N, C-alpha and C positions, 0 to 999 in steps of 0.2 A: 625124603624128611617130612616130617608130619606138617600139617598146615597149621596145627595147634601152636607150634613154636615161633609163628610170625603173626605180624600185623600187616595190613594193606596199607602202603604208603605211594606218595605220588612226587614225582622228579618235580623240582621248581626250575632248575636250572642245571646244565651241564657244562662246565667252563673248559674248554680245551686249550691248556698251555702250550703244548707242542703236539707234533703228531701222535705221541705214545702218552704223554701225560694229560690228565683229565680230574677235575674236581665234581662231583655230583652232589648238590643240593637237594635236601630229600624232606618233607613234610610227613608227618605220622605221629603215632604216640606209643613211645615204648616208657615212658615214664622217666625217673631219674638217672641219670649217670654221673660219674666222675670225669673231670678232665684229665686225658691220660689214658683212659679206658678203650676199649673197642666194641664196636656192634657188628652186626652181620647185615650183608645186602644178600638179596636173593632175587632169582626170578625163575618162572616156570618153564623149564626145559623138558621135553619129551614126558609130559604128564608127571613132574617132579619138581619140587623146589630146590635149585642147585644154590647153595650159599656159600660166601667165603666171609672171613674177619677182615674188617677194616677198622682203623682208628677214626675215632671221632675228630676232626679238625675244629668243628664248631664247639663253643664252650657250653656248659650247662645252662646258662642263663640264655642264650639264644633260641629263638622260636623256630629253628630248623634243624636239622642233623646235616653235617657236611662231611664228605669222605674224600681222600686224595689216593688216586691209584695210577697204575701203569697199564696201558693196554699189553697184553702178552697175546701175540696173534695166535700162537697156537693153544691159547687157553680155553676152556670151556665157558667161562664167566666174563671175564674183564672185556672181549670184544663186544659182547652184547651190552654191556652196562657203558660202554663208551659210546655207542649208537644212540643211547635215550636222550630224549628231548623232553623239554618241559611240557608237563601233563601226562606223561607217559606213567605206567603203572610199574611198582617195584615192590618187592617185599622187605620189611625189616624185622631183624630178630627180635622177641620181646626183651631179650635181658641183656644189659651190657656187662662186659667181663673185663678183667686184667687189673693188675697190679702196678703197673707204672704209673703211679699217681703219688702225689703230695704227700698224702696221708700215711704212706710207706715209707717217706724220707726221712732219716734222722735229722736233727739242727744241725746247723753248719753255718758259715759265713757265706759260703759260694755255692751258687747251683750251676753245675755243668751240664747242659743238655746237646749231647752229640749225636749226630743223625747223618745217614746218608739217604739221598734219594726221596722215595715217599715216607720215609722214616720219619720226617719232620713233622708229619700230621699231628702226632698226640703231643708235641712240644709246642704247638702253635695254639691247641686247645688249653695250654695250660698258663701262656702266657697273656692269653686272653681274661683269665680269672685275675681276683686280687691276692691270691694266697702266695704266689712266689715274690710278690713286691713288699708284701708285710714281712715273710719270715728272711730273706736273704739281703745281705748287702750288694752283691753281685749276681747277676742273672745272665749267664753266657750261652748263647745260641749257635751252634756249630753246624753247618749244612754243607755236606760233601757231594758233589756231582761231576758227571764228565765233562758236560759241555754247560757253558755259561747260560744258556737258554732254558737249562733245567733249574736255574736257581728262581723257583717260583715263590708266590706269596711276597713279593719284595714290597707292596703298597703297605700291607698289613704289617711287615717287620720295620717299616720306616715309620709307621703310626706309633707302634711300640717304642719305639726308639725316641720317639718326640716326647711321648708321655713320661718316659723314664730315661732320661738322658744320662744320669748319671750312675744307674743300677743296670743298665741294659749294654750287654755287647755282643755284636753279631759277627761271627767269622765265617764268611764262605770260604769253600774250597773247589777249585777245578782241577780235574786232573788231566783231560785230553787235548786242551788249548790253553795259550797264553792268555793270561788277563793282566789289566794294570789295578787290580783291585782284589782280587782272590788269591790264597794261598794255594801254590801248586802241589800237586801230587797227593798223597794219602794222609789221613788222620794218624795212624800209627808212628810213621816217620817224622811227622811234625810234632809229635809229642817229645819221640826220642831225641831229636836234635834241638828243642828247645824253640823252634820258630813259633809255635803255635800260641805258646805261653807269653813270649816276646811280642807278639802282635798286639796283645792287649794289656801287657804289663801286668799281668796275673799269674799267679802260680798255682798250680794243683797240689794240695799238701794234705796228708794223712791229717784228720782232726779239724781240717779247716775246710775242707771242699765235698762236695757229694756230686757225683757223676751218674745221669741216666744215658742209658745208650739203646738206640733203636735204629735198625737198619740192616745193611747187608751183614749176613751173619759172618762172615770174614772180618770185616770192620769192628763188630762187638767182641768176637774172640781177641784179636790183635790188640785193640786199645785196653781191654781187659787185663791180659798179660802184660802189656806194658805197664800199666798201673800197678798191678800187683807187684813188680819187681821194685817198686817205690815203697811198697809196705800198705797199699791199699787193700781193702779186702772186699769181696762181695756182701752186700747187703742183704741180710736175710732176717726175718720176724725173731728167730731164736737167737741169732748172733747179728745184731746190727753192725753195719760197715758202711762202705764209703760208694760201691758200685752197685747200680741196679739196672737190670736190663729184663726183656721180655722178647720173645720170639714167638711168634704165631703162624710161621708159614713155613 
């Protein structure tokens, strides 16, 4: 991959949440981006820059770029990114991309942001901006993981709840251990049996709700199919609907 597609950047901090999950904070200059978009991180490996897309967790007004990732041991890039320390060199793709942004979302009363694992990243970027709080009566953030320790960014989420106590709802899911605070199992089942909407006393309804999905492709597919049975439709520029998704892995 050509160096002309990249800018030099420097690691500010590498936050290790668990053995596998980490967040890189990087400083550099790639210009403007929208909350919900993704950039690219790259390293020089065998005389070539190897890069992968990562959603911005940082918001456009912040003076650093933050990316949330999981270390895939057999991966070419993620194990090396996980080892980076403050001061280390990294490459940033020159241009942000992606359409999982509020500019692409039609007007509605409620915004549901449904994520698994590191798919929460773009939604954290969005809730740090002012736009969702100006546009929607309710903003719901759903984060599904296997183990409770993977429910990261809780301090930020608590701050958002304190700033918008009446507008913001956070619903964690933990599928592989019992907790006294998270919903069990998978999101599609909780939509099917009503427990998700009962949890916050809010219904997903056609004409009232917009849904953004990011994370495990199986979750994205199953939730979309579940909502389509209720009459909700995929949101496209030429045919606006209710369900917005973006997969880049």
